[in-house]
N, C-alpha and C positions, 0 to 999 in steps of 0.2 A: 504493499500500500505506500502510495508516494507521500512524502511528509507534506504538511501544510506550508503554503508559501504566501507571501504577501504581495498584492499587486503593486507593481513599480509605479502606477499611475497616481497612486495615492499621495496627495501632497502632506508631506510631513512638517514638523514643527520643531526646532531645535532651541531649547530656551538656556542651555548651560554650554557655552563656548568661549574660551579664552583665546583673545587676539594672538597673544604670544605662542599660542600651541597650533594655531589653525592656518597658517600659511605654509603652501608646499616649500620643500627645501630648495627647489629650483628658483623660486621667486625670491626667497630670502637670500640665496647665494648672489643673485643679480641685484638686489637692493643694496647688499654689503659692498658689493664691487663699485656701485655707482657713487656710493658715499665715501669711498676710501677707506673703509673701515678694515683694520687689520684684523685678519683672522689667525687663528692659530694653526691652520692647515692650508695648504695651496692646492689640495685634492679634493674635488667636489664630494667623492663617495666618503670621505673622512669627515667632511663637513656634515654630510647628511646624518653620518652616526652621532656626531656631536650634538645635533638639536632634535633628535628623534629617539623614541624609546624602541619602537617596534614590538617583536615577540619577546625581548629581555623583559625579565622582571627587575625593578630597581626599588630601593627603599624611597619612602616618601620624599625625604630630604634629596636624595639624589634626583627624583623626579624634578623638584623644585629648582635644583641647580641648572637645569636645562634652560630655564627662562632667563639666565644670566646673558645668554648670547642673543636669544630671540629679542628681548626687550633692547638691548644695546642696539641691534640691527634697526629695530623699529624706531629708534628715538630721533625723529625728525619729522617735520610735516609730510615731506615727500613720502617717507616711508610709511607712515601711517596712513595716509591717503590710499596708497598702492595696496597695502596691506588689508584695510577693511574693504576695498572694492574686490579685490580677489577672492577673499574669504565668501563673500555673499554670492557671487556669480558662481564660484565653484561649488558651494553647497547645492545650489538649484541644478547646476548640471550633473552632479554626482549622485544625488540622493532625492531629487525632486523636493528640496525643503523650500516651502513657499512662505515661511514664517520664522525668521532667524533673530535672536538678541544675541549680541556679541559684546562681551564684556571684556573691560581692561582697566588699568589705572593710568590715567593720562600724566600723572606725576612721575611715574616711572618710564615716561617716553620724553621727558624735558630735559634730560642729562643733568640732574640736579639742580634745576632752575636756570640752566645755561639758555635754555629756549623759553619763549612764551608759552604758558600753558594754554592760552586762548586759541594760539595758532596751531598746536596740536590737535586741539578738540575740533576747530573748524576743518582742519584736513580731515578727520576721521568722518565728520559730517559730509564732507565733499565726495570722500570715497563711497560712502552709504548712498547719497544721492546719485552719483554714477552708476552704481549697480543696481539700483531700483528702476532708474530709467532704461537701461538695457533689459532688464529682465522685469516686466512690468506684473508679472505673476508674484512677485515676491514682496512681502512687507519686511521690513526690517528696522531694528531699533538698538541702541547703545546702553549699556549698563555700565556705569562708573563703579569700580572697586575702591573702597575704603580698605586700609591695611591694618591689620592687627600690630604690626611692628611701627607703625607711623605714630607719632606724637597725636594727640586730640586736634592741636591747632591745625596740623596738616591735613588731617581727615577733614575738619571743617571746611577748608579751602576746596577739597574735593566736592563734598556736599553742596557747596555753594556754587560750584561750576555746573554740577549736574541741575540744580535748579534754575539757573540762568539759561541753560541749553536745553531746558526740556521741551522748549516748542520747536526746536530743531531737530529732535529725534532721539534725545536722550530720555529713557523711558523708566530707568529706575537706579537704585543704589544696591551695592553689595557690600558685605565684610568678608574680606578674604585674607590669606596669609596662614602660615603656620600657627599652630597653638601656642600662645604665649601665657605663661602663669600670671603675668601681670595685667593681662587683658580681661576686661568684665564688659559684657554687653549692656549691662544697666548704665555704665557711663556714656553710653550713646543714645539713651532713650529719647532726650530732648532733640538731639540733632536727627535722628530718624524721624520722629514725629513731625519735625519741621519738613523734611523732605516729603513725607506723606501728606501733609497739608498743601504742598505746594503740587500735588498730583503724581508724584512719583511712586511707582512700584516699590517694594521693599523684599529683597531676599538676603539671606545670608550663609555664608558656609558654616556647617556645624554637623557633628556627628560623622565626621569623615574620619581623622585621627582621634578627635576627641569620642568620648562615650556618650552614651545616650543622656547622661545629665548635662551635656553641653547644649543638647538639643532642647532639653526642657528649660535651660537658662535663658536660651534665644527666644523660645517661645514666650516665657513670662515677662521678659524684659522688652522685647521688641515687638512682639506680634507680627512677623513677617508674613507676607502672603504666600512665600514659598522659602523652602531651604535647600541649599546646594548640598548634594550628596545625601547626608542625613541617614546613612545605610546603618549606622549603630542603634537608631531607634528601634530596631528590630529585637533587640536585646532587653527591651522594657515595655511589656504591654500596657503600662499607664500612660508612657509617652506616646505610644502609638495611638493610644484613645484621645490623648490631647491634640494630635496631628488629625485624626479623622474628625474629631467633634468640631473642631475650629476650621476645618476644610484647608488646612496648610497643605500645600503639594511639596512633595519631595522631588528634587532634580537628581535622578539617580544616573550614574555614569558607570556601568558594569565593567568595561574593560579598563578604564581608568583605575577602578579601585582593584581589580585583579593584578594590573601590571605593576602597580606601585606598593602592593602587598598589604594595602588598607584592609583588603579581604584577602584571607589565606589561600583559597582555592575555589574551584568551580563549586564544590559541595556547600561551602559557606554561602557562597552568593545566591545559590539555588533557595538555601534556608532565609537568607535575608529577603528575596522576592517574595517567596511563599508566604512569609509571615506578614508582609505587607499587605498581600492580596488578601490573606485570610483576615486580617484586622481591618480591611476596608480602608488603609491609608492611601490617599490619592497620590500617585506619583508619575512622573515622566520619565522618558528615556533620552540621554544625551551622550555625547563623547568626551566631553570636557575640552578636548584638543584633537581634532581627527588627522591632523599631519603628524604632529608629535607623538601621537600613540598608534599612526599608521591604521586607524580604525575609523571608517566614516559611519554616519548614522545607519544606514541599510544594514552595513556590516555588523553593528551592534543587535539590531532587529533579527537578523537572519542566524546570529550566532545563538541568541535566546531560544529561537525555534529549534534549530539543529540539536541543541543540547537538552531540548525539552524542559527548560528552565520555566518557561510561560507558553501558554496556547496561543494560536492565532487570534482567537477573540480578545485574550487579555492584552496582546500586542495592540489591537485596534483600540482598545479602551484606553491604553497609553497614549496612543496618538490622538484621539479626541481630547484627552485630559489636557495635552499640551497646548492644542490650539485654543481651548477654553481658558486656560491658565496664563497664557501670554499677557504681557503688560503693554502690548500694541493693540490700539484700538481699532475697531472695524468701521469707522465712519467713511472711509473710502472705500467705493467697492472694488473689488479684486478684478483686473482686467482679465479677459479671456485669453488664454495662450493658446498654442497650436492644438489643433483638433485632437481630442482624446487626452489633453494634458490639464484639464480643468476640473477634473473629479474632485469632490468633497471628501472629508474623512467618513462620510457616510456610504460612500461607494466601495464597500468592503469585499473585494473579491481576492483571489489566491495569486502568489508570485515567485519569482525565481530569484535567488540571491546568489552570487557567487563568492562565498567566503570560506576561508578555512577556519575551523575551529581549534 
């Protein structure tokens, strides 16, 4: 009996993608040379290994180290514009992603204040505008990441920029970065409330390397609409109940968590996904960074089907959840694309995915 497959015409939504992990190595190579950045190697294939994970498993800290080079290469208006443009167009061409929210920290792209922050942001907006002009089937938005390692003052600046650029396509704020014992979500309650009043969505990284108690703290302190990763919630039924009852959506990135050893193995990932489903916790599926992790969104969905971690019906439900949970509004009608390419998430027919597990 053939395995169930997902219809490639179904438009997907990807809500958790980091700009520093989403640009193809060939484009990054070209951007680096165009800017005269001195790389540690003159060999393209060695460079590709430098900024991607592939099938290798790394520690979470080693994974974060990869961003040193990608953020450096993207640290100019020209580089940011090209990067955003390439990611949005590539997502549509490779996975029929018609709704994408791309997150990054603009302050990690201005060379420590050497370049004007608004010029970096304007460049990102230009790249997004160019992409959606060429691919009118796509809606896109930017999410600005506050950082746990930054001072409150620096994060205030990022939040203020998100608010001031909201009308130009910045749709939300995030809190990212590795767990820091000195960081407290509660310290950002007023700042996040200000962003929310300005119309921005709120998502935060929690329950990735931190345990379910981190998810509880994020919920109680900030009341986010979504939580990035959140996989450790599966180990606390009470936390899963909070997520379910408050309608908070988890942005689950299976391959990322497996590759970075946040999740030990496929068996643990299956336990996590089944626990979330059994407790009716709403969640979406994303890549975290398709190029750095060498796994595009259709690869993610195909892998879950092939390993029987989720059923086709459950995959369809996460697709619908992602479209509904997006911070992008639907005031503007979606333009018709080529014949046969304008199906909605309700057009649920079977598909073929070329993925290796």
